[in-house]
C-alpha positions in Angstrom: -191.3 -142.8 -31.1 -192.7 -146.1 -29.9 -195.6 -145.8 -32.4 -193.2 -145.3 -35.3 -191.2 -148.3 -34.2 -194.2 -150.5 -34.1 -195.8 -149.2 -37.3 -192.8 -148.9 -39.6 -190.3 -151.3 -38.1 -191.0 -153.9 -40.8 -190.0 -151.3 -43.4 -186.6 -150.6 -41.9 -185.5 -154.1 -43.2 -186.0 -152.7 -46.8 -183.1 -150.2 -46.5 -180.5 -151.2 -49.0 -182.8 -153.5 -50.9 -183.6 -153.1 -54.6 -187.2 -152.4 -55.6 -189.2 -152.2 -58.8 -191.9 -149.6 -59.2 -195.4 -151.0 -60.0 -197.4 -147.8 -59.6 -197.3 -144.2 -58.3 -200.0 -141.6 -58.6 -197.4 -138.8 -58.5 -198.3 -136.7 -61.6 -194.9 -134.9 -61.6 -192.5 -137.8 -61.7 -190.8 -139.2 -64.8 -190.7 -142.6 -63.2 -192.7 -145.4 -64.8 -193.8 -148.9 -64.0 -190.8 -151.2 -64.1 -188.2 -148.6 -63.0 -185.8 -149.8 -60.4 -183.9 -148.3 -57.5 -182.4 -148.9 -54.0 -184.2 -148.0 -50.8 -182.3 -145.2 -49.1 -184.3 -144.5 -45.9 -187.7 -144.5 -44.3 -188.8 -141.2 -42.7 -191.0 -140.8 -39.5 -194.2 -140.7 -41.6 -193.4 -144.1 -43.2 -192.3 -142.7 -46.6 -189.9 -145.0 -48.3 -187.3 -142.9 -50.1 -185.6 -144.7 -53.1 -182.6 -143.7 -55.0 -183.9 -144.6 -58.5 -181.6 -145.7 -61.2 -182.9 -142.8 -63.3 -181.5 -140.3 -60.8 -184.8 -139.5 -59.0 -185.2 -139.7 -55.2 -189.0 -140.0 -55.2 -190.4 -141.3 -51.9 -193.1 -143.9 -52.0 -196.1 -144.0 -49.7 -198.1 -147.3 -49.6 -201.0 -145.6 -47.8 -201.4 -143.2 -50.8 -201.5 -146.0 -53.3 -197.9 -146.3 -54.3 -196.9 -149.9 -55.1 -193.6 -151.7 -55.6 -192.0 -155.1 -55.4 -188.8 -156.0 -53.6 -186.3 -157.7 -56.0 -184.6 -160.8 -54.6 -181.0 -161.2 -55.7 
């Protein structure tokens, strides 16, 4: 648990924040660059799960190449 806290603690601050998708290499998603959603939670592996406005709940993994930007309100 200590490793997770040190490795993904910075991501916990993203929960509840709005994000915009820049890139995902997931071939099965309908999400596209520019789609927006709200960060729901971060799992133990560091996957950031987003409730996308389109209705998807796709998780993003930076280590696998997924990219996003945090929207500042």
